[in-house]
C-alpha positions in Angstrom: 12.4 23.2 -45.7 11.8 26.2 -47.7 9.5 27.8 -44.7 9.5 31.2 -44.5 10.6 32.6 -41.0 7.4 33.3 -38.5 7.0 37.3 -39.0 7.2 37.1 -34.8 10.9 35.9 -34.9 11.7 38.8 -37.6 10.3 42.2 -34.9 11.2 42.4 -31.9 9.2 45.0 -29.7 10.5 49.0 -29.9 9.3 51.5 -28.1 8.8 54.2 -30.5 7.3 52.0 -32.9 4.8 49.8 -31.2 3.9 53.2 -29.0 3.1 54.8 -31.9 1.0 51.9 -33.6 -0.9 51.3 -30.2 -1.6 54.9 -29.5 -2.4 55.8 -33.0 -5.0 52.9 -33.1 -6.3 53.5 -29.8 -7.2 57.2 -30.7 -8.8 56.1 -34.1 -10.7 53.4 -31.8 -11.5 56.2 -29.2 -13.0 58.7 -31.7 -14.6 55.9 -32.8 -16.0 54.4 -29.7 -17.0 58.5 -29.0 -19.2 58.5 -32.0 -20.7 55.4 -30.5 -21.6 57.0 -27.3 -23.4 59.9 -29.4 -25.1 57.2 -31.2 -26.1 56.2 -28.1 -26.7 59.2 -26.4 -29.2 60.0 -29.0 -30.6 56.8 -29.1 -31.5 56.4 -25.2 -33.2 58.2 -22.8 -30.7 59.8 -20.3 -31.5 57.2 -17.9 -31.6 54.3 -19.8 -27.8 55.5 -21.1 -26.8 56.1 -17.6 -28.2 52.8 -16.8 -26.3 50.5 -19.9 -23.1 52.5 -18.2 -23.5 51.8 -14.8 -24.6 47.9 -15.6 -20.8 47.7 -18.0 -18.5 49.5 -15.2 -19.8 47.1 -12.9 -19.3 43.8 -14.8 -16.2 44.7 -15.3 -14.9 46.2 -12.2 -16.0 42.9 -10.8 -14.4 40.8 -13.2 -11.4 42.1 -14.3 -9.6 40.1 -11.5 -10.3 37.2 -13.1 -7.6 38.3 -15.4 -5.4 37.3 -12.8 -2.4 39.7 -13.6 -1.0 37.0 -16.1 -1.1 39.1 -19.2 1.1 41.3 -17.7 4.2 38.5 -16.8 3.4 37.4 -20.2 4.3 41.0 -21.4 6.9 41.3 -18.7 9.1 37.6 -19.9 7.5 36.5 -23.6 10.1 38.2 -25.0 12.6 36.3 -23.7 11.2 32.7 -25.0 8.7 33.5 -28.1 8.2 29.6 -28.5 6.7 29.6 -24.9 4.1 32.4 -25.5 1.5 30.4 -27.5 1.3 27.3 -25.3 0.5 30.1 -22.5 -2.4 31.6 -24.0 -3.6 28.6 -23.0 -2.5 27.9 -19.6 -3.4 31.3 -18.5 -7.1 30.8 -19.9 -7.2 27.5 -17.5 -6.7 29.3 -14.7 -8.8 32.6 -15.4 -11.7 30.0 -16.2 -11.1 28.4 -13.1 -11.0 32.2 -11.0 -14.7 32.9 -13.1 -16.8 30.2 -11.6 -17.1 31.8 -8.4 -16.9 35.5 -9.6 -20.2 34.8 -11.7 -21.9 33.4 -8.0 -21.1 36.6 -7.0 -22.5 38.7 -9.5 -25.8 36.6 -9.7 -25.7 36.6 -5.6 -25.5 40.0 -5.9 -27.5 41.3 -8.8 -30.9 41.0 -6.8 -29.7 43.5 -4.1 -28.2 45.8 -6.6 -30.5 46.0 -9.0 -34.3 45.8 -7.9 -35.9 45.7 -11.8 -33.0 43.0 -12.2 -35.7 40.9 -14.0 -36.1 43.3 -16.7 -32.8 44.2 -17.2 -31.8 40.6 -17.4 -30.3 40.6 -21.1 -28.7 43.3 -20.9 -27.2 42.8 -17.6 -25.8 39.4 -19.4 -24.8 41.0 -22.4 -22.9 43.3 -20.0 -21.3 40.3 -18.3 -20.6 38.8 -21.8 -18.3 42.0 -23.1 -16.5 42.0 -19.8 -15.2 38.2 -20.4 -14.6 38.7 -23.6 -12.1 42.1 -22.9 -10.5 39.8 -20.0 -9.8 37.0 -22.7 -8.5 39.4 -25.4 -5.9 40.5 -23.0 -3.4 37.1 -23.3 -3.5 37.1 -27.0 -3.1 40.3 -27.9 0.1 40.4 -25.2 1.4 38.0 -26.7 1.6 40.0 -30.4 2.6 42.9 -28.8 5.8 40.5 -27.4 6.4 38.9 -30.9 7.0 42.6 -32.5 3.8 42.9 -33.8 1.8 45.6 -32.0 0.8 46.4 -35.3 -1.3 43.0 -35.3 -2.9 44.3 -31.5 -3.4 47.6 -33.2 -5.7 46.2 -35.9 -7.6 43.8 -33.5 -8.3 46.5 -31.6 -10.1 48.3 -34.3 -11.6 46.3 -36.1 -13.4 45.1 -32.6 -14.4 48.6 -31.8 -15.3 49.5 -35.8 -18.1 46.1 -35.6 -19.2 47.6 -31.8 -19.8 51.1 -33.8 -21.2 50.0 -36.8 -23.8 47.8 -35.3 -24.3 51.0 -32.8 -25.4 53.0 -36.6 -27.9 50.3 -37.8 -29.6 50.2 -35.0 -30.1 53.9 -35.0 -30.4 53.9 -38.4 -33.2 51.5 -37.9 -34.8 53.7 -35.4 -34.3 50.9 -32.1 -34.1 52.4 -28.8 -33.3 49.1 -27.1 -30.7 49.6 -24.7 -30.2 45.6 -24.9 -30.1 45.6 -29.0 -27.0 48.6 -28.5 -25.3 46.1 -25.9 -25.8 43.2 -28.4 -23.8 45.0 -30.7 -21.4 45.7 -28.5 -20.9 42.4 -27.5 -20.8 41.1 -31.1 -17.5 43.4 -31.8 -16.2 42.2 -28.3 -16.3 39.1 -29.5 -14.8 39.8 -33.0 -11.6 40.8 -31.1 -11.5 38.4 -29.4 -11.6 35.7 -32.2 -9.3 37.9 -34.7 -6.8 38.6 -31.8 -6.4 34.4 -31.2 -6.4 33.6 -34.7 -3.2 36.0 -35.7 -1.7 34.4 -32.6 -1.8 31.3 -33.5 -0.6 31.7 -37.2 2.3 34.2 -35.8 3.6 32.3 -33.1 2.7 28.3 -32.8 5.3 27.6 -35.3 8.3 28.8 -33.2 6.2 26.7 -30.4 8.0 23.7 -32.0 11.8 24.5 -31.8 11.0 25.9 -27.8 12.6 23.2 -25.9 15.2 24.5 -24.7 13.2 28.2 -24.4 12.2 29.3 -20.8 10.1 32.7 -19.6 12.3 32.3 -16.7 11.1 30.4 -13.0 8.2 32.4 -12.4 6.6 30.2 -14.8 7.8 26.9 -13.7 4.4 25.5 -12.1 1.3 26.9 -11.8 1.9 27.8 -7.7 4.8 29.7 -8.8 3.0 31.4 -11.6 -0.2 32.6 -9.3 1.9 33.8 -6.6 3.6 36.3 -8.6 1.1 37.3 -10.7 -1.3 38.1 -7.2 0.5 41.3 -6.7 -0.7 42.6 -10.3 -4.4 40.5 -9.8 -5.0 42.2 -6.9 -3.7 45.2 -8.8 -6.2 44.7 -11.3 -9.3 43.9 -9.2 -8.8 47.8 -7.8 -7.5 49.5 -10.5 -10.7 50.3 -12.2 -12.0 52.2 -9.4 -9.1 55.0 -10.1 -10.9 56.0 -13.2 -14.2 55.1 -12.4 -14.8 55.5 -8.7 -16.2 59.1 -8.8 -18.7 57.9 -11.3 -20.3 55.8 -9.0 -20.4 58.2 -6.3 -22.2 60.8 -7.9 -24.5 57.8 -9.0 -25.3 57.4 -5.4 -25.2 60.9 -4.6 -26.8 62.5 -7.3 -28.1 59.4 -9.4 -28.1 58.3 -13.2 -28.2 61.7 -14.8 -25.7 63.0 -13.0 -23.6 59.8 -13.6 -24.1 60.1 -17.4 -23.0 63.4 -17.2 -19.8 62.9 -15.8 -19.1 60.2 -18.3 -20.2 61.9 -21.5 -17.3 64.9 -19.9 -15.2 61.5 -19.2 -15.0 60.5 -22.8 -12.5 62.7 -24.4 -10.1 62.9 -21.5 -10.7 59.0 -21.3 -9.7 59.4 -25.1 -5.9 61.7 -24.0 -5.7 58.2 -21.2 -5.0 55.8 -24.4 -1.5 57.6 -25.6 -0.3 57.3 -21.9 -1.8 53.2 -21.7 -0.1 52.7 -25.3 3.4 54.5 -23.6 3.1 51.7 -20.9 2.1 48.9 -23.0 5.2 49.6 -25.4 7.9 50.3 -22.1 6.6 47.2 -20.3 9.0 45.0 -21.7 11.6 47.0 -23.0 11.9 47.6 -18.7 11.2 43.9 -17.8 14.2 43.0 -19.9 16.3 45.7 -18.5 15.5 46.0 -14.6 18.4 44.0 -13.8 21.1 46.5 -15.9 20.6 49.5 -14.0 21.9 51.8 -16.5 19.8 50.6 -19.3 16.4 50.6 -17.2 17.4 54.4 -16.0 17.6 55.7 -20.1 15.3 54.2 -20.9 13.5 55.9 -18.1 14.9 59.3 -19.4 14.4 57.6 -22.9 10.3 57.6 -22.3 10.2 60.7 -20.1 11.0 63.5 -23.0 8.7 62.0 -25.3 5.8 62.4 -22.0 7.3 65.4 -21.8 6.7 66.7 -25.4 3.1 65.6 -25.2 1.9 67.7 -22.8 1.1 70.8 -25.7 -0.6 68.8 -27.9 -3.1 67.0 -25.6 -4.2 70.3 -23.9 -4.4 71.9 -26.8 -6.1 69.1 -29.0 -7.9 68.2 -26.0 -9.9 71.1 -25.2 -10.1 72.3 -29.1 -12.1 68.8 -30.0 -14.0 68.9 -26.9 -14.7 72.3 -27.4 -15.6 73.0 -30.7 -17.7 69.1 -30.8 -19.1 67.7 -28.1 -22.0 70.8 -28.6 -22.6 69.6 -31.7 -22.0 65.5 -30.8 -24.2 65.2 -27.7 -28.0 66.3 -26.9 -27.8 69.7 -25.4 -28.7 68.6 -22.3 -25.4 67.8 -21.7 -23.7 71.1 -21.8 -26.0 73.5 -21.5 -26.5 73.3 -18.3 -29.6 71.6 -17.8 -27.9 68.9 -15.4 -26.3 71.2 -13.3 -23.0 71.3 -15.1 -21.6 71.6 -18.5 -19.1 68.4 -19.7 -17.2 71.0 -21.1 -16.7 72.6 -18.6 -16.0 69.6 -16.0 -13.5 68.1 -19.1 -11.3 71.6 -18.3 -10.9 70.3 -14.9 -10.1 66.7 -15.6 -7.8 67.4 -18.5 -4.7 68.7 -15.5 -5.4 64.8 -14.0 -4.8 63.8 -17.6 -0.8 65.6 -17.6 -0.1 63.9 -14.2 -1.4 60.6 -15.7 0.7 61.5 -18.7 4.0 62.3 -16.5 3.3 59.7 -14.2 4.0 56.6 -17.6 7.7 55.9 -16.9 7.3 55.4 -13.1 4.3 53.6 -13.1 5.9 51.4 -15.8 8.9 51.2 -13.5 7.1 49.5 -10.5 5.2 46.8 -12.9 8.3 46.1 -14.4 10.6 45.9 -11.2 11.7 42.7 -9.1 9.1 43.6 -6.6 5.6 43.7 -7.9 3.8 44.3 -4.6 5.1 47.7 -4.6 3.3 48.1 -7.7 0.2 46.7 -5.7 0.4 48.9 -3.1 1.0 51.7 -5.2 -2.4 51.2 -6.8 -3.9 50.5 -3.8 -2.9 53.9 -2.1 -4.7 55.3 -5.1 -7.6 54.4 -5.2 -7.9 54.7 -1.4 -7.0 58.2 -2.1 -10.0 58.6 -4.7 -11.9 57.1 -2.8 -11.6 59.5 0.3 -11.3 62.7 -1.3 -14.7 61.4 -3.9 -16.7 61.0 -0.9 -15.4 63.9 1.0 -15.9 66.3 -1.4 -18.8 65.1 -3.5 -20.7 64.3 -0.4 -20.0 68.3 0.5 -20.6 70.1 -1.9 -23.4 68.0 -3.5 -25.1 69.5 -0.7 -25.1 72.7 -1.6 -26.0 71.9 -5.7 -25.8 69.1 -8.3 -23.0 71.1 -10.1 -21.6 72.0 -7.4 -20.9 68.2 -6.7 -19.9 67.3 -10.3 -17.1 70.2 -10.2 -16.2 68.4 -6.8 -16.1 65.1 -8.7 -14.1 66.6 -11.6 -11.9 68.1 -8.6 -11.0 65.0 -7.2 -10.2 63.0 -10.5 -7.2 65.1 -11.4 -5.7 65.4 -7.6 -5.8 62.0 -7.5 -3.9 62.2 -10.8 -1.3 64.2 -9.1 -1.1 62.1 -6.1 -0.6 59.0 -8.0 2.6 61.0 -9.8 3.7 62.0 -6.6 3.5 58.4 -5.5 4.9 56.8 -8.1 8.3 58.8 -8.2 8.6 57.6 -4.9 8.3 54.2 -5.2 10.2 53.8 -8.5 12.9 55.0 -6.4 13.1 57.9 -9.2 15.0 60.5 -6.8 18.1 60.8 -10.0 14.6 61.5 -12.1 13.5 64.3 -10.7 16.3 65.8 -9.3 18.4 66.1 -12.6 15.6 67.2 -14.3 13.9 69.4 -11.6 13.9 72.3 -14.6 12.1 70.4 -16.7 9.2 68.9 -13.7 8.8 72.4 -12.8 8.4 73.6 -16.5 5.3 71.0 -17.1 3.8 71.0 -14.1 2.9 74.7 -13.7 2.5 75.2 -17.3 -0.3 72.0 -17.4 -1.8 73.8 -14.0 -1.8 77.4 -15.2 -3.1 76.7 -19.0 -6.1 73.9 -17.4 -7.1 76.9 -15.1 -7.4 79.2 -18.0 -9.7 77.1 -20.1 -12.0 77.1 -17.0 -11.7 80.5 -14.9 -9.3 83.1 -16.7 -8.5 82.6 -20.1 -5.4 84.5 -20.8 -3.7 81.9 -18.5 -4.7 79.2 -21.3 -1.8 80.7 -23.7 1.0 80.1 -20.7 1.1 76.2 -22.1 3.1 77.3 -25.3 6.3 76.7 -23.0 5.5 73.3 -23.4 6.2 73.1 -27.1 10.1 73.5 -26.2 10.1 70.0 -25.1 9.1 69.2 -28.6 12.4 68.2 -30.1 12.9 65.9 -27.9 10.0 64.1 -27.7 10.5 63.9 -31.8 14.2 62.6 -31.2 12.7 60.2 -29.3 9.8 58.7 -31.7 12.7 58.9 -34.8 15.2 56.7 -32.4 12.4 54.0 -31.8 14.4 53.7 -28.3 16.8 50.3 -27.6 14.9 47.6 -29.2 15.0 44.1 -27.4 17.3 42.1 -28.7 16.7 38.3 -29.0 18.4 35.7 -26.7 
C-alpha cells in the first residue's frame, strides 16, 4: 500500500527516445575510448599496444559464443512480460556458466600454441579473459533495462564503465607507467563496475514486478531450457562468428605484416568503430519493436520505413563529421608514426576508405534487425555466416595479393576489403529480409544515398572536389528529424 509504481512499469521501449539515449551514450563512451587509446599508444610501445589489442580481441572473439544468444531472445520477448525479466537474468547466467567451462579449457589449451611467450604474458592474458567475461555477463542485465523502457539507465552503465576505465588509464599515464598489465587491470576494473551497476539497477527496477507475474509469460520458447537453447542457437552461432566481421582484416594483417600493421589498422578503425555505435544503438532500440510486430505485417513494414528514414538522414553527418574529426584530431592525438606513413600508410587515409563501409552498415540497420526479430532466426545465422565467409575470402585475397607489393598496399587492401564486406552485408540483408518493396518503393532514395556516399568517400581519398557530392544527402534531414520527433510507435503494455 502506498508503494510507488516501479519505474520500468511506467515506460515502454520507443525507437527514437531509446536510440537517442543509447546512441548518445555510446558516442560519448567511444570518444572516451578514443582518449583511452591515445593514452595507451603514448604510454606503450607499438608492439606492446598491438599485443594488448590482439589478446583482448582474441578472448572477446573466443568467449562471445558463451553469450548463447539468450540476451537477444530476452530483448525480443522481454517486453511481453516484464515481471519475468529479472528471474530470466539468473536463468541465463546458469546456462552461460555451464557453457563457459569448456571454453576456458579450450583457451588454456590453445594459448601455448598461439603465444610462445605465454608465461611472460600470463597476467595480461588472464585480465583480457576476465574483461571479455565481464562484458558478456553485462549483456543480460543491460538488455533487461532496455526492455523495461530504461535505455537511459543502460546508457548510464556503459558510461560508468568507460569513464572508470579511462580514468584508470589517465592515472597510470600520469604516474609514468609503461606496464601493459596495469593498463589491462584498469580496463578490467571498469568492466566489472559496469556489470555490477547494471545488475543493481535491474534488481531495483524489475524485481518488484516479479512478485505479481504469475500469469505472465515470455512465450513458449521460454518454457524449458531445451526449447530456450534451441531457439537461441541461431543467435549463439551468430555471436560466435559476428566478431570476425570487424576483426578479421586485423587478424589477417597481424599474421601477414606483423603487430605494427595490426596496431596501425586498429587506430584507423577507432573512429570508424565510433561511428558504428549509431547503427548498433538503433538496432538495440529497434529489436523489441520489430519483435513485437513480427506477426503484424503492416505495422512491421511501417516501422521498417520509419527507421530507414533515420538511416538516410544520418549519412551526411557521419560522413562529414567523421572526416572532420579524423583529419583534425588524429594527428594531434596519436603518435606521429600512426599518421605520417612510416608504418606503411596513414591511419587517416585508411579511415576514409573505411567510411563507405560505415554508410552501408547504417543503411543495413532495418533489414539486419528484421532478420533478428523475424520468425526464422536461422536466416540471421546464415546471413552473418555468409558475411564472415565473404570477409575472410576477400580479406585473404586482397591483403595477401597487395602485401607482396608493399606494406602500404596491404593496409589499403584491408580497408577496401572491409568496405566491400559492408556493401555485401547490405545487399544480402535486403535479400534475406524479403525487403523487395522497401527497395522498389524507395529506389530513388537508395540510388541517391549509395552513389553520393561513394563519391564523397572517393573525394576524401583521391579527388577532393568529389567530397562535396555528399551535400545532396542533407535532403534526407527533414524526414529524419520527423522520425526523431515522433519517437515512433511505442510498445504498448499488454
